[in-house]
LUMMIBA-838058 format. One record per residue (C-alpha): x, y, z. Coordinates in nm, 4 decimals, m for minus. Example, Ala and Ser with C-alpha at 12.3 -4.5 7.8 and 13.67 -1.06 7.14 Angstrom:
<recs>
x_y_z
1.2300_m0.4500_0.7800 $
1.3670_m0.1060_0.7140 $
</recs>
This chain:
<recs>
x_y_z
m1.2461_0.1221_5.5012 $
m1.4210_m0.0930_5.6891 $
m1.8074_m0.0245_5.7151 $
m1.9520_m0.3828_5.7383 $
m2.1636_m0.5234_6.0226 $
m1.9835_m0.7477_6.3094 $
m2.1703_m1.0901_6.3325 $
m2.2560_m1.2230_6.6234 $
m2.1401_m1.6122_6.6718 $
m1.8408_m1.7868_6.5194 $
m2.0134_m1.9031_6.2409 $
m1.9508_m2.2799_6.0930 $
m1.6863_m2.4924_5.9804 $
m1.5536_m2.3902_5.6448 $
m1.6420_m2.7895_5.5394 $
m2.0441_m2.7052_5.6736 $
m2.0404_m2.4032_5.4684 $
m1.8706_m2.5272_5.1378 $
m2.1059_m2.8602_5.1337 $
m2.3936_m2.6020_5.2016 $
m2.2834_m2.4360_4.8907 $
m2.2544_m2.7274_4.6707 $
m2.6190_m2.8022_4.7325 $
m2.7532_m2.4183_4.6979 $
m2.5884_m2.4012_4.3639 $
m2.7744_m2.6718_4.1933 $
m3.0716_m2.3356_4.1878 $
m2.8398_m2.1796_3.9244 $
m2.9659_m2.0987_3.6126 $
m2.7211_m2.4061_3.4119 $
m2.8721_m2.3046_3.0657 $
m2.9848_m1.9276_2.9758 $
m3.0966_m2.0976_2.6087 $
m3.4213_m2.2345_2.7875 $
m3.5050_m1.9434_2.9487 $
m3.4858_m1.7328_2.6277 $
m3.6639_m1.9690_2.4165 $
m3.9444_m2.0011_2.6511 $
m4.2426_m1.7147_2.6983 $
m4.1285_m1.3325_2.6803 $
m3.9301_m1.2545_2.9737 $
m4.1169_m1.1614_3.2696 $
m4.1512_m1.2204_3.5899 $
m4.3172_m1.5835_3.5113 $
m3.9444_m1.7181_3.4023 $
m3.7688_m1.6433_3.7622 $
m3.6976_m1.9418_3.9549 $
m3.8761_m1.9554_4.2466 $
m3.6139_m1.8622_4.4598 $
m3.6328_m1.4906_4.3534 $
m4.0367_m1.5143_4.3332 $
m4.1242_m1.3839_4.6677 $
m3.9142_m1.0751_4.6619 $
m3.9496_m0.9918_4.2739 $
m4.3479_m1.0272_4.3383 $
m4.2853_m0.8006_4.6765 $
m3.9861_m0.4819_4.5291 $
m4.0479_m0.5236_4.1463 $
m3.7689_m0.5168_4.0106 $
m3.5343_m0.4328_4.2896 $
m3.6155_m0.8003_4.3833 $
m3.3578_m0.9650_4.2039 $
m3.0717_m0.7551_4.3472 $
m3.2473_m0.8356_4.6666 $
m3.2534_m1.1850_4.6390 $
m2.8607_m1.1430_4.5896 $
m2.7817_m0.9859_4.8491 $
m3.0110_m1.2003_5.0649 $
m2.7730_m1.4505_4.9428 $
m2.4535_m1.2768_5.0444 $
m2.5594_m1.2044_5.3691 $
m2.6460_m1.5872_5.4305 $
m2.3154_m1.6786_5.3067 $
m2.1300_m1.4216_5.5438 $
m2.3483_m1.5316_5.8214 $
m2.2205_m1.8700_5.7689 $
m1.9107_m1.8141_5.7538 $
m1.6532_m1.8770_6.0464 $
m1.4102_m1.5741_6.1375 $
m1.1237_m1.7067_5.8973 $
m1.3310_m1.6999_5.6233 $
m1.4927_m1.3772_5.7135 $
m1.1198_m1.2286_5.7364 $
m1.0656_m1.3519_5.3834 $
m1.4055_m1.2241_5.2357 $
m1.4191_m0.8738_5.3835 $
m1.2961_m0.7486_5.0507 $
m1.5401_m0.8770_4.8663 $
m1.8668_m0.8038_5.0652 $
m1.6907_m0.4485_5.1141 $
m1.6793_m0.3811_4.7134 $
m1.9958_m0.5413_4.6889 $
m2.1873_m0.3073_4.9161 $
m2.0635_m0.0551_4.7771 $
m2.3748_m0.1106_4.5132 $
m2.6172_m0.0814_4.8268 $
m2.4867_0.2862_4.9274 $
m2.4947_0.3731_4.5767 $
m2.8920_0.2430_4.5096 $
m2.9442_0.4284_4.8749 $
m2.8267_0.7997_4.7434 $
m3.0416_0.7088_4.3879 $
m3.3431_0.6609_4.6096 $
m3.2721_0.9621_4.8132 $
m3.1950_1.2111_4.5294 $
m3.5399_1.0796_4.3316 $
m3.7224_1.2074_4.6770 $
m3.8986_0.8535_4.7445 $
m4.0103_0.7154_5.0200 $
m3.7543_0.6872_5.3660 $
m3.8961_0.3152_5.3765 $
m3.7427_0.2521_5.0035 $
m3.4059_0.2901_5.1605 $
m3.4992_0.1067_5.4807 $
m3.5897_m0.2197_5.2335 $
m3.3574_m0.1675_5.0710 $
m3.1178_m0.2171_5.3503 $
m3.2797_m0.4996_5.4833 $
m3.0545_m0.7804_5.3649 $
m2.7218_m0.4972_5.3486 $
m2.4234_m0.5913_5.5613 $
m2.3425_m0.2499_5.6177 $
m2.2703_m0.1580_5.9722 $
m2.5698_0.0475_6.1729 $
m2.3916_0.3115_6.1310 $
m2.3582_0.3349_5.8205 $
m2.7481_0.2610_5.7358 $
m2.8210_0.5344_5.9840 $
m2.6433_0.7549_5.8012 $
m2.8272_0.6777_5.4647 $
m3.1749_0.6337_5.6469 $
m3.1971_1.0271_5.7684 $
m3.3650_1.2571_5.6227 $
m3.1010_1.5009_5.5486 $
m2.9826_1.6570_5.1936 $
m2.7357_1.5227_5.0083 $
m2.4383_1.7325_5.0932 $
m2.4346_1.6219_5.4405 $
m2.4931_1.2793_5.3748 $
m2.2006_1.2723_5.2045 $
m1.9989_1.4942_5.3953 $
m2.0851_1.2336_5.7126 $
m1.9964_0.9081_5.5351 $
m1.6741_1.0741_5.4070 $
m1.5460_1.1793_5.7239 $
m1.6325_0.8647_5.9165 $
m1.5983_0.6040_5.6207 $
m1.3850_0.6928_5.3586 $
m1.0892_0.9731_5.4864 $
m1.0986_0.9081_5.8975 $
m0.6989_1.0295_5.8681 $
m0.8325_1.3807_5.7344 $
m0.7843_1.3430_5.3370 $
m1.0953_1.4750_5.2050 $
m1.2169_1.2695_4.9221 $
m1.4173_1.5292_4.7603 $
m1.7706_1.3892_4.7481 $
m1.9505_1.6829_4.7813 $
m1.7588_1.8773_4.4893 $
m1.7926_1.5306_4.2805 $
m2.1124_1.5225_4.3467 $
m2.1785_1.9132_4.2189 $
m1.9670_1.8790_3.9748 $
m2.0462_1.4671_3.8493 $
m2.3655_1.3883_4.0206 $
m2.4204_1.0120_4.1235 $
m2.2134_0.8588_3.8622 $
m1.9122_1.0567_4.0141 $
m1.9993_0.9445_4.3655 $
m2.0323_0.6087_4.2135 $
m1.7123_0.5839_4.0734 $
m1.5034_0.7550_4.3347 $
m1.6816_0.4961_4.5794 $
m1.5830_0.2393_4.3840 $
m1.1705_0.3290_4.3006 $
m1.1532_0.3940_4.6305 $
m1.2489_0.0800_4.7178 $
m1.1011_m0.1167_4.5025 $
m0.7350_0.0800_4.5601 $
m0.7293_0.0166_4.9361 $
m0.8809_m0.3746_4.8846 $
m0.5280_m0.3659_4.6285 $
m0.3493_m0.2576_4.8390 $
m0.4001_m0.5086_5.1250 $
m0.2893_m0.8411_5.2019 $
m0.5577_m1.0513_4.9768 $
m0.5983_m1.4087_4.9984 $
m0.4336_m1.5487_4.6546 $
m0.7746_m1.6082_4.4563 $
m0.9029_m1.2625_4.6092 $
m0.6026_m1.1095_4.4724 $
m0.6691_m1.2734_4.1257 $
m1.0198_m1.1641_4.1505 $
m0.9695_m0.7799_4.2079 $
m0.6717_m0.7834_3.9514 $
m0.8924_m0.9195_3.6976 $
m1.1974_m0.6679_3.7755 $
m0.9612_m0.3516_3.7659 $
m0.8632_m0.4890_3.4177 $
m1.2150_m0.5265_3.3552 $
m1.2577_m0.1495_3.4488 $
m0.9294_0.0124_3.2977 $
m1.0242_m0.1960_2.9488 $
m1.3838_m0.0728_2.9958 $
m1.2528_0.3134_3.0485 $
m1.0120_0.2482_2.7342 $
m1.3606_0.1903_2.5497 $
m1.5366_0.5051_2.6682 $
m1.2301_0.7268_2.5821 $
m1.1913_0.5674_2.2425 $
m1.6089_0.5672_2.1599 $
m1.7246_0.8703_2.3486 $
m1.3908_1.1009_2.2114 $
m1.3596_1.2416_2.5812 $
m1.1147_1.4972_2.6124 $
m0.9745_1.5059_2.9926 $
m0.7015_1.2362_3.0019 $
m0.8611_0.9019_3.1405 $
m0.7584_0.7950_3.5029 $
m0.6569_0.4168_3.5757 $
m0.7081_0.2624_3.8568 $
m0.3592_0.1058_3.9601 $
m0.3266_m0.3040_4.0279 $
m0.4576_m0.4806_3.7157 $
m0.2104_m0.6807_3.5598 $
m0.2108_m0.4106_3.2533 $
0.0527_m0.2682_3.3183 $
m0.0393_0.2010_3.2449 $
0.2238_0.1818_3.0040 $
0.0340_m0.0512_2.7627 $
m0.2766_0.1472_2.8647 $
m0.1464_0.4694_2.8300 $
0.0360_0.3790_2.4574 $
m0.3373_0.2010_2.3651 $
m0.4869_0.5629_2.4212 $
m0.2555_0.7195_2.1998 $
m0.2861_0.4964_1.8922 $
m0.6557_0.4824_1.9332 $
m0.8391_0.2135_1.7159 $
m1.1285_m0.0128_1.9204 $
m0.9102_m0.3418_1.7231 $
m0.6331_m0.2996_2.0102 $
m0.8929_m0.2663_2.2442 $
m1.0537_m0.5843_2.1205 $
m0.7038_m0.7270_2.1494 $
m0.6358_m0.6657_2.5127 $
m0.9789_m0.8299_2.6125 $
m0.9047_m1.1508_2.3748 $
m0.5467_m1.1133_2.5408 $
m0.6980_m1.1138_2.9156 $
m0.9368_m1.3606_2.8497 $
m0.8654_m1.6293_2.5985 $
m1.2169_m1.5444_2.4159 $
m1.2941_m1.3738_2.0962 $
m1.5112_m1.0080_2.0638 $
m1.7683_m1.0732_1.7952 $
m1.8786_m0.7378_1.7466 $
m1.6852_m0.3944_1.9103 $
m2.0091_m0.2714_2.1032 $
m1.9715_m0.1609_2.4841 $
m2.2301_m0.4575_2.5660 $
m2.0216_m0.7635_2.3828 $
m1.6811_m0.6295_2.5263 $
m1.8114_m0.6098_2.8961 $
m1.9872_m0.9318_2.8553 $
m1.6532_m1.1164_2.7432 $
m1.4846_m0.9617_3.0279 $
m1.7246_m1.1272_3.2798 $
m1.6921_m1.4479_3.1277 $
m1.3234_m1.4201_3.1373 $
m1.3434_m1.3801_3.5087 $
m1.6472_m1.6338_3.5191 $
m1.3800_m1.9207_3.3724 $
m1.0810_m1.7391_3.5764 $
m1.2954_m1.8514_3.8664 $
m1.4400_m2.1768_3.7739 $
m1.0733_m2.2890_3.7541 $
m1.0269_m2.1945_4.0835 $
m1.3516_m2.3807_4.2319 $
m1.2092_m2.6946_4.0304 $
m0.9041_m2.7276_4.1837 $
m1.0652_m2.7725_4.5282 $
m0.9668_m2.4404_4.6714 $
m1.2381_m2.3349_4.9687 $
m1.1937_m1.9745_4.8697 $
m1.2386_m2.0476_4.5451 $
m1.5163_m2.2352_4.5157 $
m1.6999_m1.9682_4.7572 $
m1.6035_m1.6822_4.5491 $
m1.7178_m1.8754_4.2478 $
m2.0800_m1.9167_4.3923 $
m2.0862_m1.5628_4.5199 $
m1.9819_m1.4162_4.1352 $
m2.2308_m1.6655_3.9851 $
m2.5127_m1.5315_4.2620 $
m2.4304_m1.1742_4.1031 $
m2.4222_m1.2436_3.7176 $
m2.7284_m1.4230_3.7661 $
m2.8933_m1.1515_3.9436 $
m2.7583_m0.8802_3.6880 $
m2.8868_m1.1128_3.3883 $
m3.2573_m1.1243_3.5201 $
m3.2426_m0.7583_3.6028 $
m3.2116_m0.7206_3.2064 $
m3.4527_m0.9472_3.1416 $
m3.7295_m0.7483_3.3473 $
m3.6141_m0.4102_3.2905 $
m3.5837_m0.4736_2.9170 $
m3.8511_m0.7018_2.8275 $
m3.9299_m0.5268_2.4958 $
m3.5872_m0.6481_2.3291 $
m3.6588_m0.9238_2.0937 $
m3.5065_m1.2742_2.2272 $
m3.2284_m1.2753_1.9867 $
m3.0675_m0.9571_2.1390 $
m3.0874_m1.0851_2.4935 $
m2.8236_m1.3162_2.4189 $
m2.5580_m1.0379_2.3234 $
m2.6909_m0.8537_2.7104 $
m2.6141_m1.1537_2.9089 $
m2.3235_m1.3045_3.0428 $
m2.3761_m1.6752_2.9787 $
m2.1958_m1.8851_3.2304 $
</recs>
């Protein structure tokens, strides 16, 4: 699975990119309390580097800004770094694909999809498929045949869409992407990142199974640090306390409230801590990945602030991942 564009040029030396990233890290929000203690969260509290895109594209401009920065990092990388970070950008672009499909389902203008793809790292062929004026089953079939199952083993996207809608497609794309990534030869920092990410998704699957009283057996992603036997035992024994214990064991952070948002944010905070350690150790890959992750978390936080501006500021502390 590789649906990214191939940039022209050889990029820049790693030392140059690291120096640029060290400078750009100064832009990131460091004290979220300052944001929440100011005016009612809205466009006015966004840092200036979000301003133009949010003004033009409203709330979606936050994600455009994230992809714009991802694109900048990707184009600066030399061939060696691109090889290391291809899995990360592949994973991040699954979000772009899902957002484009959502626009198509909602029958919005073709230009909305084109705008969404303006900063995307997806290949021209994938972009052409997503821009196509066609029914969703045809788009899914073409994408699957060319990129998801070129070996002829069907992924069943059309059937998944008919039964589970876009949510099922998103889960299939993400899980398929992670399965292939974790089975590949990864740089140690990237491997640790995806192992942690798998643990996050599996723990959240446990939570949903326990809270929502799901009747079907949960499906876990292979390759995490928590064995499937432990995950299955947690399912059998049930109880939110066991899930919270897993979260603490994985992150070293205590969950204050047993809600979905609190658990997920604690897991994200644990992953942030893991990446910060590797960045401080001086690893080039660790520093770059730490920066990319912080950009994605910052975009997530501002997206919540803009979408839920009616929520009181105290509640926002529970919603945000504080870096």
